[in-house]
C-alpha positions as CSV (number, residue, x, y, z in Angstrom):
1,M,173.0,95.4,40.1
2,S,172.6,96.9,36.7
3,D,169.9,99.1,37.6
4,I,172.4,100.9,40.6
5,I,174.7,101.4,37.9
6,V,172.4,102.9,35.4
7,N,170.8,105.3,38.1
8,L,174.6,106.1,38.9
9,K,175.5,107.2,35.6
10,I,172.2,109.4,35.0
11,W,172.9,110.9,38.4
12,V,176.3,111.9,37.2
13,Y,174.8,112.9,34.1
14,I,172.4,115.3,35.7
15,F,174.8,116.7,38.5
16,G,178.4,115.9,37.3
17,K,181.1,114.0,38.9
18,H,181.6,116.0,41.9
19,D,178.4,116.7,43.1
20,I,177.3,115.0,47.0
21,I,174.8,113.0,45.5
22,Y,177.4,110.9,43.3
23,S,179.8,110.0,45.7
24,T,176.9,108.9,48.0
25,T,175.2,106.7,45.6
26,W,178.8,105.2,44.6
27,R,179.5,104.7,48.4
28,L,175.9,102.9,48.3
29,E,176.9,101.0,45.3
30,V,180.7,99.8,46.8
31,R,179.1,98.8,50.4
32,W,176.7,96.6,48.3
33,L,178.8,95.0,45.9
34,S,181.3,94.4,49.1
35,K,178.9,92.8,51.5
36,R,177.8,90.6,48.3
37,K,181.3,89.6,47.7
38,E,182.2,88.3,51.4
39,E,178.7,86.5,51.4
40,L,180.3,84.9,48.3
41,V,183.4,83.7,50.2
42,E,181.2,82.5,53.0
43,K,179.5,80.1,50.6
44,M,183.2,78.9,48.7
45,R,184.4,78.7,52.4
46,C,181.1,76.5,53.2
47,N,181.0,74.6,50.2
48,P,184.3,74.4,47.3
49,R,182.3,72.7,44.9
50,N,180.9,73.8,42.0
51,W,181.8,76.9,41.3
52,R,182.8,78.5,37.6
53,F,186.1,80.3,36.5
54,E,184.4,83.0,35.7
55,E,182.9,83.5,39.2
56,V,186.1,83.3,40.9
57,E,187.9,85.3,39.0
58,S,185.2,88.3,39.1
59,L,185.5,87.5,43.1
60,L,189.7,87.7,43.0
61,Q,189.4,90.9,40.4
62,F,187.3,92.8,43.1
63,Y,190.2,92.2,45.6
64,G,192.4,93.6,43.6
65,F,193.9,90.5,42.2
66,T,195.2,90.7,38.6
67,M,195.2,88.0,36.2
68,R,198.0,87.0,34.2
69,R,197.7,84.7,31.2
70,P,200.4,82.4,30.1
71,K,201.5,81.8,26.5
72,R,200.3,77.7,26.8
73,G,198.3,76.1,29.2
74,S,195.1,76.4,30.5
75,H,195.9,77.9,34.1
76,R,195.6,81.4,35.0
77,I,197.9,83.3,37.3
78,F,196.8,85.6,39.9
79,T,198.4,88.3,41.5
80,H,198.2,91.3,44.6
81,P,200.7,93.7,45.4
82,D,200.1,93.1,49.0
83,L,200.9,89.6,49.0
84,P,204.2,88.1,47.8
85,N,202.9,84.3,46.4
86,L,201.2,84.0,43.3
87,L,197.9,82.0,42.9
88,N,197.6,79.6,40.2
89,V,194.2,78.9,38.9
90,P,193.3,76.8,36.0
91,H,190.7,78.0,33.6
92,A,188.1,74.8,34.1
93,K,184.6,74.6,34.5
94,P,183.7,73.5,37.4
95,V,187.1,74.8,39.5
96,K,188.3,72.2,41.4
97,P,187.7,72.6,45.2
98,V,191.2,72.2,46.2
99,Y,191.4,75.5,43.9
100,V,188.5,77.3,45.2
101,R,189.8,76.1,49.0
102,K,193.5,78.2,47.7
103,V,191.2,81.4,46.6
104,V,189.6,81.5,50.3
105,E,193.3,81.3,51.7
106,F,194.8,84.0,49.6
107,L,191.5,86.1,50.1
108,D,191.2,85.4,54.4
109,E,195.6,86.4,54.3
110,L,194.9,89.9,52.2
111,S,192.2,90.4,54.8
112,E,194.3,89.8,57.9
113,K,197.1,92.1,56.1
114,R,194.4,94.4,55.2
115,G,193.3,94.2,59.3
116,G,196.7,94.8,60.7
117,E,197.2,97.9,58.4
118,E,194.3,99.7,59.5
């Protein structure tokens, strides 16, 4: 993936931001990332064990969740503007399966909500 980002920066530097090559390359990168994240969600659905917090955090941030750190404690709170509920995930290694299932539920709810709007 770092090769794609480096190539993207080179194209932007050479041709400028608003060039067709830039936007095409960017769309390809987003599609590739989106596909990888969808595969990650499916892996979580099939096996909710042994997931690192960093993997869960990266996935949630990709889908537009923002993380809030409380003043005390090890739990992190994730919010999304399209969802009314908060998602509470402990910063532990590995993240327990019950929390991974919650993450998958929230992502399913988000995809249903987005699917209904389009």
